[in-house]
C-alpha positions, 0 to 999 in steps of 0.5 A: 676351697669351695665350700660356703656358698657365697664365698669366694673360691680360694686354691689350696696352696702348694705346701712344702714337703713335709720336713720331720724336724718341723712336723707337728704331728703325733708319733703314731701317724705315718704316711703310708710308702705307697701312693696312689694315682685313682685310675680315671680320675686324674694324674694326681699321685695321693698319698695316704695318712695312717693313725694308729691307736697309741697301743697299736704295737703292744696288743693283737686288738682290732680296731673300727676305721674312720676314712677322712678326706683333706688328709693335708690339713688333719693331723699337722699345720705343717701341710695344712693348705689354710694354715690350721688342721683338725688336731685329730692325732692329738683329740684320739690320743686323749681319748685313748688316755681317757677311755682307752677307746682306740680308732685307726684313721685313714687320711687321703690327700686331696689332689690340690688343684683337684679337689673339687673333681675327686669330692664332687659327684655331680658337676656345677655349671660354674665351677665344674667337677663331677668325678667323685664317684670314682674316687668313691669306687677307689675307696671301697675297690682299692684303698680300704681292702689294702687296709684291711689287708695290711692293718688289724681293722674291723672291716665290717660297715658297723665299725668303720666311718666316712668323715669329711667337711665342706665338699668332703662332706658332700662326698662322705654323704654321697659314698656312704649312702652309696655304699651302706654295707662299706661304711656305716657311719657318716661324718656330713660337717658343713655339707656342701649340698648347694653344690648340685641340685641332683643330691636331693633325687639321690638322696630319695633314692638311697636315703632310706637307710635303718642301720646307717649312722649320720651325723650332720654338722653346720654352723650358723656363721656358714652362709646364707643357704648352708644352714637351711640347705642341712635342715632340708636334707634331714627332713628329706632323709626322714621323709624317705625312711632313715632311721629317725633314731640314727640321724643327728643334727647339730647346730652350732650358732658361731661356727664358721666355715673352717678347720677350727671349727670342725676340729672343736667339733670332731669329739663330738662327731665321733662320740655319735657315730661310735657311741662313746 
């Protein structure tokens, strides 16, 4: 995985298809029958996972929607590329049990060995990439309309989040700032701001948002540049005009660049973004 600067790249391992008898995802998580090949991106067929609130079928309520990347790692260890998952379903089921708050989560699988190009808006001289704009446009112009048509969603930007980690954090940051009228909430966890210097220019051009909420998470054990890069980005955004009351940076001293860290911090992420 490209993410923490200075670490070696690990290509996602090919995992077996989901076998229901072995799956540990919650019953209210499913995979769409429809798969998506994103025009202009690559020839990968992308599966989309859907988490629905426990009471979804028993009510006519509409729900806020969280769009997330790396769906293989969100709900089920049997499909997780690195052996650990985010436990998104367990976390949200417990939240619903305790508070009655419900969310729809749309998880898009990454393209395996094409993950870098999908989650990077700009190319890197060593790692390549640079097709992230196509991926984000797919989310906005094809996937979100499909979800809003087929599920009971609160479709306005103020109810819609985009959340990811590592390069998924980078593409969430990019997508949220590029389309503030679509994604009103951004969770950029352990974001790979180091991947391209162009992210600073992009932030200066698009970072004067007054309504978008942004949650930046970083761990102290993620590499030499990850923490200062995140702190610099927060400062740049504030100087650009991003609303101070709508940005939060959380630093976890012992946090590491892995799913265990992001799983532990997922509830805090949505708690801030949705004022839980």
